[in-house]
DRENLUM-914163 format. One record per atom (N, C-alpha, C, O): x, y, z; residue in one letter. Coordinates in steps of 0.001 Angstrom, whole numbers, padded with zeros to 6 digits, always signed. Example, Ala and Ser with C-alpha at 12.3 -4.5 7.8 and 13.67 -1.06 7.14 Angstrom:
// residues 2
+013190-005690+007800a;+012300-004500+007800a;+013200-003300+007800a;+014236-003319+008465a;+012850-002250+007080s;+013670-001060+007140s;+012900+000030+007870s;+013409+001138+008039s;
//
This chain:
// residues 257
+204274-062827+049980m;+203848-062689+048587m;+204873-061846+047841m;+205211-060747+048281m;+205359-062342+046739s;+206387-061646+045979s;+205761-060563+045132s;+204548-060576+044921s;+206567-059605+044632p;+206019-058562+043791p;+205357-059100+042542p;+204345-058560+042095p;+205916-060164+041966s;+205311-060709+040760s;+203959-061335+041038s;+203112-061402+040147s;+203739-061808+042293e;+202443-062385+042641e;+201429-061313+042970e;+200238-061484+042709e;+201891-060196+043546s;+200955-059137+043915s;+200409-058432+042688s;+199211-058159+042618s;+201270-058128+041709f;+200865-057530+040439f;+201604-058268+039320f;+202792-058028+039109f;+200933-059143+038614p;+201611-059930+037587p;+202334-059054+036574p;+201728-058180+035954p;+203624-059291+036409g;+204409-058569+035426g;+204912-057212+035874g;+205612-056540+035116g;+204575-056787+037089l;+204974-055456+037546l;+206485-055334+037655l;+207073-054388+037131l;+207114-056285+038332h;+208548-056181+038557h;+209305-056162+037228h;+210254-055395+037065h;+208891-056999+036287a;+209562-057032+034980a;+209344-055727+034218a;+210261-055242+033556a;+208137-055151+034304w;+207872-053923+033560w;+208661-052745+034116w;+209098-051884+033353w;+208849-052693+035431l;+209613-051609+036021l;+211072-051633+035583l;+211750-050608+035640l;+211555-052776+035152d;+212937-052883+034683d;+213083-052535+033211d;+214204-052514+032703d;+211996-052263+032512t;+212079-051874+031106t;+212426-050387+031003t;+212246-049644+031968t;+212920-049949+029847p;+213198-048509+029689p;+211975-047636+029946p;+212091-046568+030547p;+210805-048083+029495l;+209599-047292+029719l;+209245-047237+031204l;+208853-046186+031709l;+209380-048345+031892g;+209094-048370+033324g;+210038-047479+034111g;+209608-046770+035020g;+211312-047508+033774r;+212281-046641+034465r;+212011-045171+034162r;+212185-044311+035025r;+211588-044888+032936y;+211248-043514+032550y;+210070-042985+033374y;+210101-041848+033845y;+209050-043799+033545v;+207880-043395+034330v;+208234-043237+035802v;+207853-042251+036434v;+208964-044211+036349m;+209306-044147+037765m;+210220-042964+038077m;+210105-042362+039145m;+211114-042627+037169a;+212005-041491+037409a;+211214-040198+037519a;+211481-039381+038401a;+210236-040003+036629w;+209441-038777+036701w;+208582-038754+037957w;+208503-037725+038628w;+207938-039869+038290e;+207054-039904+039451e;+207827-039711+040752e;+207370-038983+041632e;+208979-040344+040889e;+209761-040188+042107e;+210208-038740+042287e;+210182-038214+043400e;+210617-038096+041195s;+211025-036698+041280s;+209860-035809+041687s;+210022-034903+042504s;+208688-036066+041119c;+207509-035265+041421c;+207050-035469+042857c;+206771-034497+043559c;+206968-036712+043302v;+206500-037004+044656v;+207514-036529+045694v;+207127-036056+046762v;+208797-036649+045393d;+209818-036161+046330d;+209603-034685+046643d;+209699-034270+047798d;+209312-033895+045614a;+209109-032464+045824a;+207859-032186+046662a;+207823-031202+047400a;+206836-033038+046557l;+205602-032820+047306l;+205724-033242+048762l;+205295-032510+049653l;+206303-034413+049018v;+206340-034936+050385v;+207389-034254+051246v;+207340-034361+052471v;+208333-033556+050635a;+209403-032932+051414a;+208865-031875+052364a;+209456-031645+053419a;+207768-031232+052020d;+207214-030149+052842d;+205965-030559+053604d;+205230-029697+054087d;+205711-031850+053722i;+204557-032335+054486i;+205068-032858+055829i;+205924-033741+055881i;+204534-032303+056899f;+205022-032641+058234f;+203946-033385+059015f;+202755-033292+058717f;+204399-034121+060018g;+203510-034905+060846g;+204293-035971+061579g;+205473-035792+061884g;+203626-037093+061863y;+204253-038161+062628y;+204256-039499+061888y;+205230-040247+061982y;+203184-039813+061154n;+203041-041131+060550n;+202739-041013+059061n;+201827-040293+058655n;+203518-041729+058256a;+203326-041730+056798a;+203403-043158+056293a;+204225-043947+056758a;+202545-043486+055340v;+202525-044842+054791v;+202395-044775+053274v;+201685-043927+052733v;+203090-045678+052604q;+202958-045870+051158q;+202221-047174+050932q;+202641-048221+051424q;+201127-047121+050193l;+200327-048305+049906l;+200610-048767+048485l;+200342-048039+047529l;+201150-049975+048340g;+201410-050526+047021g;+202743-050110+046436g;+203439-049246+046971g;+203082-050741+045330l;+204305-050490+044566l;+205533-050456+045466l;+206214-049433+045532l;+205832-051559+046165p;+206953-051540+047118p;+208317-051437+046447p;+209315-051186+047122p;+208380-051629+045117e;+209672-051540+044434e;+210235-050123+044439e;+211438-049944+044254e;+209404-049126+044645a;+209840-047732+044676a;+209579-047148+046060a;+208586-047485+046704a;+210465-046281+046511d;+210318-045638+047802d;+209887-044195+047582d;+210714-043333+047282d;+208582-043929+047733f;+208047-042589+047518f;+208045-041751+048794f;+207580-040612+048782f;+208559-042299+049894l;+208624-041555+051151l;+210054-041175+051521l;+210290-040684+052625l;+211001-041388+050632r;+212405-041174+050970r;+212725-039715+051268r;+213639-039433+052042r;+211986-038778+050667a;+212255-037352+050880a;+211462-036776+052038a;+211640-035607+052380a;+210588-037571+052651n;+209776-037081+053764n;+210541-037232+055078n;+211408-038098+055197n;+210218-036379+056075r;+210965-036367+057327r;+210138-036774+058537r;+210515-036463+059667r;+209031-037456+058331m;+208246-037918+059465m;+208988-039039+060197m;+209712-039811+059567m;+208821-039137+061499p;+209567-040156+062254p;+209183-041588+061911p;+210028-042480+061986p;+207927-041832+061536l;+207488-043187+061198l;+207037-043212+059740l;+206026-042610+059379l;+207805-043921+058906r;+207490-044066+057477r;+207636-045544+057125r;+208649-046171+057433r;+206604-046092+056473f;+206671-047510+056120f;+205798-047777+054902f;+204963-046960+054517f;+206021-048963+054300r;+205254-049382+053140r;+204352-050550+053524r;+204749-051447+054268r;+203137-050518+053003a;+202148-051543+053325a;+201497-052037+052040a;+201508-051350+051019a;+200933-053235+052106g;+200289-053829+050943g;+200721-055262+050779g;+200643-056047+051724g;+201182-055622+049578a;+201651-056972+049296a;+203040-056893+048683a;+203378-055918+048012a;+203847-057932+048920g;+205198-057949+048383g;+206218-057651+049458g;+206028-058021+050616g;+207284-056995+049094e;+208371-056685+050018e;+208038-055399+050787e;+208580-054330+050507e;+207146-055531+051748v;+206660-054393+052528v;+206872-054672+054009v;+207139-055806+054406v;+206751-053629+054819q;+206849-053794+056264q;+205566-054332+056873q;+205587-054917+057956q;+204433-054136+056172l;+203146-054581+056707l;+202296-055157+055587l;+201945-054453+054640l;+201964-056446+055697e;+201064-057083+054744e;+199625-056725+055109e;+199204-056932+056248e;+198868-056188+054148t;+197508-055773+054462t;+196647-055749+053213t;+197147-055660+052091t;+195354-055829+053430d;+194377-055642+052369d;+194111-054146+052251d;+193712-053512+053227d;+194325-053583+051081l;+194177-052143+050904l;+192732-051679+051021l;+192484-050485+051192l;+191784-052586+050933e;+190386-052217+051074e;+189898-052308+052518e;+188744-051989+052804e;+190769-052740+053425a;+190424-052807+054860a;+191711-052565+055639a;+192316-053506+056152a;+192120-051327+055727l;+193401-050987+056338l;+193379-051215+057847l;+192405-050859+058511l;+194444-051807+058398p;+194478-052098+059844p;+194992-050931+060668p;+195817-051118+061563p;+194515-049737+060378f;+194942-048547+061106f;+193726-047902+061764f;+192608-047972+061253f;+193973-047277+062903a;+192885-046587+063591a;+192457-045366+062800a;+193245-044796+062045a;+191221-044972+062975a;+190732-043759+062321a;+191511-042547+062823a;+191866-042460+063998a;+191768-041618+061908n;+192467-040372+062242n;+193837-040634+062870n;+194177-040051+063900n;+194622-041518+062241s;+195912-041890+062819s;+197102-041619+061907s;+198241-041684+062370s;+196881-041314+060621l;+197978-041119+059677l;+197970-039686+059150l;+196914-039088+058941l;+199168-039155+058942d;+199302-037789+058426d;+199495-037752+056921d;+199180-036745+056287d;+200006-038827+056335l;+200297-038850+054899l;+200109-040264+054375l;+200591-041226+054972l;+199402-040382+053250v;+199235-041659+052551v;+199600-041437+051081v;+199104-040508+050443v;+200461-042289+050559v;+200859-042226+049155v;+200311-043460+048447v;+200521-044589+048891v;+199603-043230+047336l;+198987-044319+046560l;+199579-044318+045151l;+199021-043666+044267l;+200676-045016+044910p;+201255-045064+043565p;+200659-046212+042734p;+200968-047380+042969p;+199818-045874+041779h;+199234-046851+040845h;+198525-047984+041585h;+198737-049163+041301h;+197686-047602+042532v;+196896-048575+043283v;+195465-048609+042777v;+194905-049688+042583v;+194867-047453+042561l;+193437-047398+042257l;+193106-048054+040924l;+192067-048703+040812l;+193961-047906+039904e;+193622-048465+038597e;+193726-049988+038558e;+193257-050616+037609e;+194341-050590+039591f;+194455-052053+039633f;+193702-052664+040814f;+193731-053880+041001f;+193029-051834+041608a;+192245-052338+042739a;+190884-052817+042261a;+190305-052264+041326a;+190378-053867+042928g;+189058-054368+042578g;+187954-053392+042910g;+186958-053312+042191g;+188116-052645+043996h;+187118-051664+044436h;+187846-050371+044809h;+188097-050125+045989h;+188182-049558+043834p;+188945-048331+044125p;+188197-047359+045036p;+188826-046632+045805p;+186850-047334+044960h;+186101-046457+045860h;+186364-046821+047312h;+186547-045940+048153h;+186383-048120+047611q;+186598-048565+048984q;+188002-048223+049460q;+188194-047874+050625q;+188983-048319+048571v;+190347-047946+048943v;+190399-046475+049348v;+191015-046124+050354v;+189750-045620+048563l;+189738-044189+048900l;+188985-043919+050200l;+189390-043063+050986l;+187898-044642+050429r;+187160-044452+051680r;+188024-044831+052887r;+187983-044170+053924r;+188802-045898+052737e;+189694-046291+053816e;+190787-045257+054048e;+191156-044985+055191e;+191298-044685+052979v;+192312-043642+053111v;+191735-042441+053849v;+192387-041877+054728v;+190517-042051+053492e;+189876-040925+054171e;+189659-041236+055648e;+189789-040349+056492e;+189336-042460+055962r;+189069-042840+057363r;+190327-042743+058216r;+190270-042235+059335r;+191450-043216+057714v;+192656-043302+058541v;+193426-041982+058597v;+194288-041814+059459v;+193133-041045+057698l;+193845-039770+057707l;+193310-038853+058805l;+192112-038833+059091l;+194214-038103+059407v;+193802-037090+060372v;+193201-035905+059625v;+193343-035794+058407v;+192535-035029+060351a;+192045-033795+059739a;+193233-033006+059192a;+194251-032848+059866a;+193088-032515+057962d;+194162-031827+057244d;+195300-032770+056888d;+196414-032321+056618d;+195034-034075+056884g;+196022-035044+056415g;+196128-035019+054898g;+195254-034488+054214g;+197202-035596+054379h;+197522-035495+052962h;+197486-036873+052287h;+197880-037880+052876h;+197010-036890+051056v;+197087-038080+050216v;+197677-037672+048874v;+197314-036638+048314v;+198588-038489+048365i;+199219-038255+047067i;+198966-039488+046217i;+199309-040603+046608i;+198365-039281+045051i;+197951-040383+044181i;+198658-040249+042844i;+198650-039184+042227i;+199270-041341+042403a;+199879-041401+041077a;+199095-042405+040235a;+198780-043503+040693a;+198786-042016+039007g;+198000-042898+038144g;+198320-042705+036684g;+198934-041712+036291g;+197896-043668+035879f;+198035-043582+034433f;+196837-042822+033862f;+195695-043036+034269f;+197120-041947+032927n;+196098-041077+032360n;+195481-041727+031116n;+196193-041977+030143n;+194169-042005+031129p;+193545-042603+029944p;+193458-041631+028772p;+193337-042059+027624p;+193519-040325+029047l;+193425-039311+027995l;+194820-038885+027562l;+195170-037708+027640l;+195611-039843+027106s;+197004-039594+026744s;+197460-040659+025755s;+196702-041553+025378s;+198714-040541+025347l;+199281-041564+024471l;+199426-042895+025205l;+199386-043953+024578l;+199593-042852+026518f;+199599-044095+027302f;+198210-044729+027276f;+198078-045950+027189f;+197174-043888+027353g;+195819-044413+027266g;+195530-045039+025914g;+194817-046039+025830g;+196081-044454+024853l;+195922-045042+023527l;+196611-046389+023453l;+196062-047336+022891l;+197803-046487+024012r;+198514-047766+024043r;+197720-048800+024821r;+197673-049967+024433r;+197100-048385+025909r;+196273-049317+026692r;+195116-049845+025857r;+194810-051036+025905r;+194464-048962+025084t;+193348-049390+024249t;+193794-050416+023219t;+193077-051377+022945t;+194970-050214+022653l;+195472-051125+021623l;+195971-052445+022203l;+195905-053478+021537l;+196468-052418+023432a;+197094-053612+024011a;+196268-054230+025126a;+196767-055074+025870a;+195021-053824+025249r;+194221-054263+026385r;+194003-055773+026403r;+193929-056369+027478r;+193902-056390+025251e;+193581-057808+025202e;+194727-058687+025686e;+194501-059832+026078e;+195958-058168+025666c;+197089-059001+026066c;+197134-059221+027575c;+197716-060203+028036c;+196525-058316+028352g;+196464-058490+029798g;+197774-058259+030517g;+197892-058639+031682g;+198752-057661+029888a;+200042-057435+030522a;+200019-056150+031334a;+199261-055226+031040a;+200864-056106+032363y;+200991-054899+033167y;+201793-053873+032372y;+202764-054250+031716y;+201432-052610+032404p;+200317-052004+033148p;+199090-051722+032301p;+198252-050910+032694p;+198959-052370+031147w;+197928-051981+030183w;+196565-052588+030484w;+195584-052212+029842w;+196468-053498+031422h;+195171-054123+031707h;+194388-053388+032789h;+193265-053786+033099h;+194942-052332+033371g;+194276-051640+034465g;+193106-050789+034010g;+192972-050469+032829g;+192256-050426+034969q;+191127-049532+034712q;+191573-048103+035025q;+191456-047636+036158q;+192082-047424+034009y;+192647-046091+034222y;+191551-045088+034597y;+190449-045113+034051y;+191885-044210+035541l;+190968-043156+035980l;+191490-041811+035497l;+192660-041484+035700l;+190634-041044+034866s;+191046-039713+034422s;+191224-038803+035628s;+190583-039023+036656s;+192077-037787+035531p;+192237-036860+036664p;+190925-036205+037074p;+190674-036031+038267p;+190085-035838+036114g;+188811-035220+036454g;+187914-036140+037253g;+187286-035711+038221g;+187848-037399+036859r;+187008-038353+037589r;+187543-038592+038994r;+186773-038673+039951r;+188860-038706+039116l;+189445-038931+040433l;+189210-037738+041349l;+188948-037917+042538l;+189300-036540+040819k;+189055-035355+041639k;+187599-035280+042079k;+187314-034780+043167k;+186672-035764+041258d;+185269-035818+041678d;+185103-036778+042857d;+184386-036474+043809d;+185755-037920+042796w;+185689-038875+043904w;+186253-038263+045179w;+185679-038410+046257w;+187365-037588+045046l;+187982-036977+046221l;+187094-035893+046814l;+186994-035766+048035l;+186452-035113+045953a;+185568-034054+046442a;+184402-034636+047233a;+183980-034052+048232a;+183882-035771+046803l;+182775-036406+047526l;+183196-036857+048916l;+182357-036985+049807l;+184489-037098+049108l;+185009-037515+050406l;+185567-036336+051196l;+186294-036520+052172l;+185221-035120+050765s;+185615-033887+051464s;+187114-033614+051386s;+187690-033038+052310s;+187746-034024+050290f;+189142-033683+050069f;+189224-032397+049252f;+188396-032140+048378f;+190219-031617+049552e;+190504-030401+048796e;+191735-030639+047922e;+192786-031041+048419e;+191600-030390+046625i;+192707-030633+045704i;+193776-029567+045916i;+193500-028368+045875i;+195008-030033+046144g;+196101-029110+046347g;+196915-028872+045087g;+197029-027737+044623g;+197478-029930+044534t;+198358-029827+043372t;+198070-030972+042410t;+197807-032101+042827t;+198123-030665+041121q;+198021-031700+040088q;+199147-031487+039083q;+199336-030385+038567q;+199878-032536+038819r;+200973-032468+037858r;+200863-033617+036883r;+200385-034700+037220r;+201312-033363+035668s;+201239-034357+034607s;+202598-034458+033925s;+203277-033452+033720s;+202986-035678+033578g;+204295-035887+032961g;+204310-037099+032062g;+203292-037767+031881g;+205485-037383+031491c;+205697-038524+030584c;+204838-038374+029326c;+203904-039144+029103c;+205167-037384+028518f;+204433-037114+027286f;+204956-037927+026103f;+204366-037902+025023f;+206039-038633+026300v;+206589-039466+025232v;+205652-040636+024973v;+205089-041181+025922v;+205464-041045+023709p;+204634-042226+023432p;+205152-043457+024171p;+206347-043572+024443p;+204251-044365+024489a;+204590-045543+025288a;+205386-046538+024450a;+204862-047567+024026a;+206651-046219+024218m;+207559-047088+023457m;+208549-047743+024405m;+208983-047138+025386m;+208898-048975+024104e;+209764-049738+024987e;+211247-049542+024692e;+212084-049981+025482e;+211598-048896+023580q;+212995-048733+023203q;+213564-047448+023810q;+212971-046376+023694q;+214713-047579+024451q;+215328-046431+025098q;+215715-045346+024094q;+215638-044158+024406q;+216121-045739+022915k;+216562-044745+021938k;+215414-043826+021529k;+215625-042632+021319k;+214190-044373+021412w;+213055-043536+021042w;+212613-042645+022202w;+212156-041522+021988w;+212746-043139+023408i;+212424-042313+024570i;+213370-041127+024646i;+212954-040013+024966i;+214643-041365+024352d;+215620-040271+024376d;+215378-039287+023247d;+215454-038075+023450d;+215086-039798+022057r;+214902-038917+020905r;+213661-038045+021037r;+213641-036905+020572r;+212633-038583+021668l;+211378-037838+021803l;+211268-037108+023135l;+210182-036686+023532l;+212380-036963+023811g;+212358-036304+025106g;+211891-034866+025060g;+211413-034339+026064g;+212024-034220+023906l;+211562-032833+023788l;+210052-032712+023975l;+209547-031635+024293l;+209331-033819+023776l;+207879-033781+023989l;+207531-033505+025449l;+206477-032937+025738l;+208404-033899+026365d;+208149-033618+027770d;+208181-032119+028044d;+207363-031603+028806d;+209115-031433+027429r;+209199-029989+027633r;+208050-029263+026947r;+207483-028321+027501r;+207710-029705+025740a;+206616-029050+025015a;+205254-029420+025599a;+204362-028575+025682a;+205094-030668+026000g;+203801-031119+026500g;+203389-030451+027788g;+202222-030101+027959g;+204339-030267+028710s;+204005-029625+029978s;+203546-028189+029792s;+202878-027630+030662s;+203904-027584+028653r;+203505-026202+028389r;+202261-026107+027525r;+201381-025290+027793r;+202179-026936+026487w;+201101-026812+025509w;+199971-027820+025703w;+198866-027606+025206w;+200229-028910+026414w;+199203-029935+026606w;+199340-030493+028026w;+199627-031680+028188w;+199143-029673+029047p;+199452-030080+030422p;+198604-031227+030947p;+199003-031896+031900p;+197442-031471+030350i;+196594-032557+030850i;+196810-033848+030078i;+196133-034843+030338i;+197754-033848+029121g;+197909-035008+028260g;+199075-035907+028588g;+199444-036753+027773g;+199673-035749+029766g;+200786-036610+030145g;+200352-038045+030370g;+199204-038301+030732g;+201256-038971+030158g;+200930-040382+030336g;+200601-040750+031769g;+199814-041665+032011g;+201192-040049+032714v;+200920-040284+034130v;+200661-038942+034809v;+201069-037894+034307v;+199991-038982+035933y;+199695-037769+036692y;+199893-038048+038174y;+199864-039194+038623y;+200096-036973+038915v;+200198-037025+040377v;+199256-035972+040940v;+199328-034803+040561v;+198375-036381+041841i;+197410-035478+042470i;+197637-035481+043968i;+197719-036534+044599i;+197737-034286+044526h;+197899-034092+045966h;+196605-033499+046508h;+196138-032474+046011h;+196026-034131+047517a;+194777-033656+048103a;+194892-033641+049614a;+195702-034361+050198a;+194063-032802+050246i;+194088-032606+051688i;+192707-032893+052253i;+191705-032409+051726i;+192648-033673+053314k;+191379-034000+053954k;+190911-032818+054790k;+191622-032354+055681k;+189719-032340+054498r;+189152-031225+055239r;+187991-031717+056094r;+187134-032470+055631r;+187980-031282+057337v;+186895-031598+058262v;+186282-030278+058692v;+186942-029467+059342v;+185034-030062+058337h;+184363-028804+058652h;+183988-028765+060127h;+183455-029729+060677h;+184280-027627+060755g;+183966-027464+062172g;+182492-027255+062410g;+181737-026951+061487g;+182081-027420+063672m;+180696-027281+064066m;+180518-026000+064863m;+181333-025702+065736m;+179471-025240+064582r;+179166-024023+065336r;+177753-024143+065897r;+176790-024340+065155r;+177646-024020+067214l;+176340-024113+067861l;+175603-022792+067709l;+176133-021740+068067l;+174397-022838+067188i;+173554-021656+067015i;+172398-021771+067990i;+171557-022662+067866i;+172356-020877+068952m;+171301-020918+069959m;+169972-020465+069350m;+169953-019571+068504m;+168869-021071+069771p;+167555-020648+069265p;+167259-019202+069622p;+167715-018708+070653p;+166505-018526+068782r;+166169-017128+069026r;+165352-016975+070313r;+165544-016016+071060r;+164439-017924+070573w;+163621-017794+071768w;+164467-017868+073032w;+164120-017249+074038w;+165561-018604+073001d;+166400-018726+074175d;+167149-017430+074448d;+167340-017050+075603d;+167583-016735+073364r;+168241-015455+073542r;+167270-014429+074136r;+167661-013631+074987r;+166005-014446+073691k;+165017-013535+074254k;+164769-013823+075729k;+164594-012908+076534k;+164756-015115+076073a;+164514-015470+077472a;+165642-014961+078353a;+165396-014453+079447a;+166902-015097+077874r;+168017-014598+078662r;+167962-013081+078787r;+168287-012541+079844r;+167554-012380+077722a;+167462-010919+077772a;+166402-010472+078781a;+166593-009508+079521a;+165282-011198+078791r;+164239-010844+079748r;+164693-011101+081178r;+164345-010347+082087r;+165464-012154+081380a;+165929-012475+082726a;+166886-011426+083257a;+166934-011185+084464a;+167640-010810+082384l;+168609-009796+082792l;+168008-008397+082877l;+168655-007487+083396l;+166804-008204+082387a;+166193-006874+082391a;+165788-006493+083812a;+165428-007375+084592a;+165833-005195+084182p;+165389-004770+085526p;+163889-004956+085679p;+163131-004962+084708p;+163495-005108+086921i;+162074-005326+087189i;+161271-004078+086896i;+160127-004155+086447i;+161890-002892+087158i;+161166-001648+086929i;+160944-001460+085455i;+161584-002108+084626i;+160068-000603+085146q;+159733-000350+083740q;+160934+000244+083029q;+161554+001192+083511q;+161268-000355+081822r;+162398+000127+081048r;+161978+001353+080237r;+161012+001325+079474r;+162747+002435+080434t;+162423+003682+079742t;+163396+003995+078637t;+163302+005044+077999t;+164345+003081+078400g;+165330+003334+077365g;+166547+004031+077894g;+167498+004221+077136g;+166584+004429+079156g;+167722+005100+079761g;+167862+004661+081202g;+167373+003596+081578g;+168538+005484+082029i;+168727+005159+083442i;+167472+005549+084211i;+166991+006671+084050i;+166927+004667+085038p;+165704+004996+085793p;+165918+006189+086710p;+167014+006403+087228p;+164852+006965+086902d;+164895+008127+087788d;+164729+007662+089219d;+163660+007197+089616d;+165818+007794+090007t;+165792+007335+091409t;+165802+008497+092392t;+166014+008275+093584t;+165576+009749+091928s;+165575+010908+092830s;+164332+010866+093722s;+163290+010363+093301s;+164431+011404+094983p;+163277+011362+095920p;+162137+012218+095415p;+162338+013318+094899p;+160959+011701+095570r;+159775+012420+095124r;+159167+013198+096309r;+159269+012754+097453r;+158539+014350+096041k;+157862+015123+097069k;+156541+014465+097442k;+155847+013897+096599k;+156219+014554+098705t;+154949+013987+099161t;+153815+014952+098865t;+154051+016095+098474t;+152623+014505+099045t;+151433+015328+098794t;+151358+016502+099760t;+150926+017592+099386t;+151786+016278+101022d;+151734+017360+102009d;+152680+018467+101644d;+152347+019644+101784d;+153896+018099+101161e;+154885+019099+100787e;+154357+019941+099625e;+154547+021157+099584e;+153698+019276+098694n;+153174+020015+097538n;+152075+020999+097995n;+152003+022142+097544n;+151226+020497+098908d;+150159+021370+099386d;+150708+022562+100169d;+150217+023684+100037d;+151758+022298+101006f;+152340+023394+101797f;+152941+024455+100906f;+152867+025648+101200f;+153528+024020+099833g;+154132+024973+098917g;+153095+025896+098311g;+153376+027076+098102g;+151900+025392+098020r;+150872+026205+097397r;+150320+027220+098402r;+149881+028304+098015r;+150343+026862+099710d;+149865+027810+100703d;+150825+029000+100829d;+150583+029908+101624d;
//
């Protein structure tokens, strides 16, 4: 399956000035995050045109999904064993998946305890979200997707016992296709990250899978039973029992005589 068949218009959009602008920011952001994540197995699901694992140093790194990938798979039914992956990267998968909840559940299943997931998505509460509202009827990529706000996505992750590590937002320039306007409005990226950090056109969220340990609590009656079993048979006086020899009745009587 070619990239154009997996996501209609994706390959063409990535070659536009706006697509290159978005990919440049996301690759820089994800590179900084994955560089310090260690383990054995890492997988990128979707968007095979970009390599989001290039800065990672795990021995096994591959891309899965549809298109030019190492493994063709359905993202809603991953062919990996439970607790087998250390890192999963999801670049713009959830907003175009038919069942994004199921994709996240599968990611949680295949990640090891303390495994990492990095999600990149389009922000509906931004100028990109406004462009999506205006261009939704055309059905072109990427404006036809069901964008998830960072707050909503973090709620989903929390329900799956993920702990949010890092959230970053970028691409504050309006969604214009002309390179000259992207260059002229580049100062918005510097101002937006400081004054409107949640309003970037795209965001990257890093989360960690947490598995709570189990602690066995013995019943109170069982602790009492063990205490009674260890107690001496003689009457407990709160101290060391008196084991000195006692005088007999005859000795006591002789003393009085």
